[in-house]
N, C-alpha and C positions, 0 to 999 in steps of 0.2 A: 531032418529033411532040409535040403538046400533050397534057397530061394533064388530064382532066376530073375532076370530083368523083365522077362515076359509076364511073370506073376506080379511084380511090384508096380509096373507102369500103370495099369488100369486103376489101381487103388489110389495112387497119387493124383491121377488125372481127375478122378471122381471128387476127391477132396478139394482140389483146386477149383473145379467148376462150382462146387457148393459154396466155397468162400466168396467167389466172384459174384454169384447170384445174390448172396446175403448182403454183400456190400452195396450192390446196385439197388436192392430193395430198400436198404437203410438210407441211401442218399437221395433217392428219387422222391420228389414231393408228391404226396398222396392226397388227391382231392376226390377220389371216388368214394365208394361206400354208400350205404343206404341213406337216401335223402329224407330228412325228417320235415314234416310240415311245421311251419313256424307256430301255428295255432296249437300244436301238440306239445310244444316245449313246456315243461313244468319242473318242479323241484326234484323230480326223480332223475333228471338229467344233470343235476349240478355236479361239476368237476368231471364230467364225462365228455369224451370227444364226440361231437355231433357234426353233421353236414347238412346245410340248408342251401337252397337254390332260389333265386329270385332276382328282381331288378332293383337297381340302386335308386333310392328316392332322394337322398340328400347326403352330403359329406361335410363335416366340420372339424376344425382343429380341436384337440383336447389338451394334451400335455406334450410339449416338445415335438418329437417326430411321430407321436401317436395320434391317430385320427379316429373319429367315430362316424361310422356309416350306418344309415338306415336302409334295411333291405326288406322288400315286400315280395311275398310269394303268392299273393292273392288270398291266402287264408289269414294273414296277419303280418305284422312288421316286427323286426328284431333289430337291436342295436349291435353293431359289430365294431369292436376296438381292434385296430391293426396298426402295425408299423408301416410307415410310408414306403419302405423298400419292398414290401410285399406286393404292392399294387400301385403302379404309376399312372397318373392322369385318369382317375376314374371318371366316367361320364354318367350324368343323370339318364336313367332309362336303360343303362347297360345291364345286361344279364350276367350274373356271377354265381359261382358255386363257392361256398365258404365252408372250410373245415376248421374247427377250433374247439376250445374248451368252453362249455356252457358255465357261466359264472353265477347264474341265477339273475333275478330281477330283469329278465328279458334281455340279457347281454351275453354275447359270445366274444371270447378273445381269440382272434383268428390266428391260425398257423399257416394256412395255405389258401390260395385263391385259384379258381378256374374261371376263365373268362370266355364267354361265348364269342364266336368269330363274327356273327352277324351284327350289322350296325345299320342305323337308319330306320325310318318308319315306313310301313307299307300302307298306302291309302286303300281303304276297304269300306264296306258298308256293314251296318248292324246285321242285316239278313245273312251276309256272308259269314260273319263271326259266329252267329247262332247255328248256322247250317253245318259248319265244320269246326266245332269247339276244340277237338283234339288236335287238329292241324295247326290252329293259331295259338294254342295254349303256350303262354310265356313269350310269345313273339311281340316285337314292337310294332304297333299299328297306329294309324291316324284315322279318326272318324270325324266327319263334319256334320253338324245338325243344329237343331234348336233346343234350347233348355226348356224342358217341360216340368221339371220339379227340382227344388233346391232344399237341402237340409244343411244348415250350418251348425257344427258342433265345435267343441273345444279342440283347436289345433287340427281341424279336418273339415274338408268341404265334400259333401256328397250331393250328387245330382243325377238326373235322368236326362239322357240325350235322345232326341227323336230325329232321325235322318230321312223320314218318309218311307223307309223300308222296315222300320221297327224301332224299338226303344231298348236302351242298354244303360245299366247303372255305371256311374263313374265315381271313383273315390280319389281325392287329392289329399295326401297326408302332409301335415306341417304348414298348411296355408288355409286361412279362412278368407274366401273371396266375397267380401261384403258388398262389392260393387256389381256383382253378377245379378242379372234380372231374368225373369221368365221371358221366353221368346227371343232372348239374345241368340244370335247365330255364332257358334263357337267351333273351334278346331281342337280336338282332344288328342294328345300324344301320350302313349303309355303302353303298358303290357296288358295283354288280354288273358284273363283267367276265367274261362267258360262264359258266364253271363255278366262279368264285371271287368271294367278296365281300370287298372291301377295307374292313374295318370301321373306323368312327370310334369306336363305343362298343359294349361288350358288357356287358349288364346281367343279373345273376343274379336270376331271378324266383322260383325255388324251389330251394334247395340239396338235394342228395341226403341222405336220412336217414342218420345215423351208424350203422354196424354194427360198431363196435369192440368186441370181446368184453370188453376190460378196462373200457371205459366202462359196458358193460351190467352187469358184475358189481358195479361200484361203485355204480350207481344202484339195483340191487335186491339188497340183502344177503341171503345165504342164512341160513336159520334155524339157530340154534346149539342143539345138544342139551345140556340141562343134566343133570349127573350126579345120580342119585337119592341123597339123603342117607341115611346109615345110621340105623336106628331108635334112638331114645333109650331108654336103660335106665331103668325106673321102680322106685325102691326098694320101693314099696308092692306091686308085683306080682311080687316075686321068686318063683321056683319053690320048691317045698317042699324040694327037695334042697339048697338053698342053706344054708350053715352060719350059725348065729346068732352075732353078735359077743359076746364074753365080758362086756363092760361092761353089756350089756342083762340078764345073769343076776344081777348083784350085788344088786339090791333084793330079789329072791325069796330069795336065799341068806341075806340079812340077816334077813328075816322068819322063816325057819325056825329060825335060831339063837336069835332072841328067844323064840319059842314053846318051844323046848327048855329054855332057861334058866328060864322061868317054871315049867314043869312040874317041874324039878329042885328048886326052892325050896319048892314045895307039899309035896313028900315030906319 
C-alpha cells in the first residue's frame, strides 16, 4: 500500500503539536495546584511539592543570594527559602503563592512564586470584615481602634482591637510590643482571615494618658505650710512691769551726789 502526502501530513502535524505543547508545559513556571493550609503541613509532606498562599510577614538574608521569608496564611506561618532571582523586592503584607519542596521543620524551599496584583491597604471597620469574611479573606486591610486586650508571648504579640463597631483579634508575628498599653488608639495594617487580622504593622496613633499617682504628685507639688515665726521682742516697748537695768540708774545717782556735795560746802 502506497503512502500519499495526504496520509502522512496529519500524523506529522499531530506529533509536532504534541511536542510543542510538551515543551511549553515544561518551560512554564507552575504555581497553581491545590493550596495547602500551612497549619496542615506535617512530616507526611516531606520532600513533596506543595503550594501555600499567604502574606509576607518578614524577609531576611540567609546565605549568599538565598533569603528566608515568613509567610502567614491565617492558619499558621511557614519559613520559605528562596533564591533572590525568583522574587524581586518583596514587600511586607504582600500576598504570594509559593510552590516548592517541603523540607520539614516548617520550611519550604521555593521553586516558583505567584504574586497578587493588588497592593495597598483598604480602610474598613470590624463590622464590615465580620459581615463579609469571604470577600475580605486574604485582602490587605487597615483598621483603627482601641486596644482592649493584650497577650505578649515569645516572638509574637496578640491583641484585641475595638473600633466601636466590634472587636477583632490581631496577631503580629516576630515582634513583642512591650510598650503597648490598654486603651491605646492604634492603626492595624495586615491581611484579614475571617475573624483574625495577621498584622504587618501596628502603629500607635494616640497613647493612653498616664494615670500614675506618683507621676501626678511629682508634677503638681502640694503646698507647704510655713510655720508662723515668733514675735520679736522690742526693747523700746517693754512692759511697765519690766525691771530697769542698774547701769541705767548710775547717771541719776551721780547727779544727786553732786548736788548734795555742793549744798554741804555752802553751809
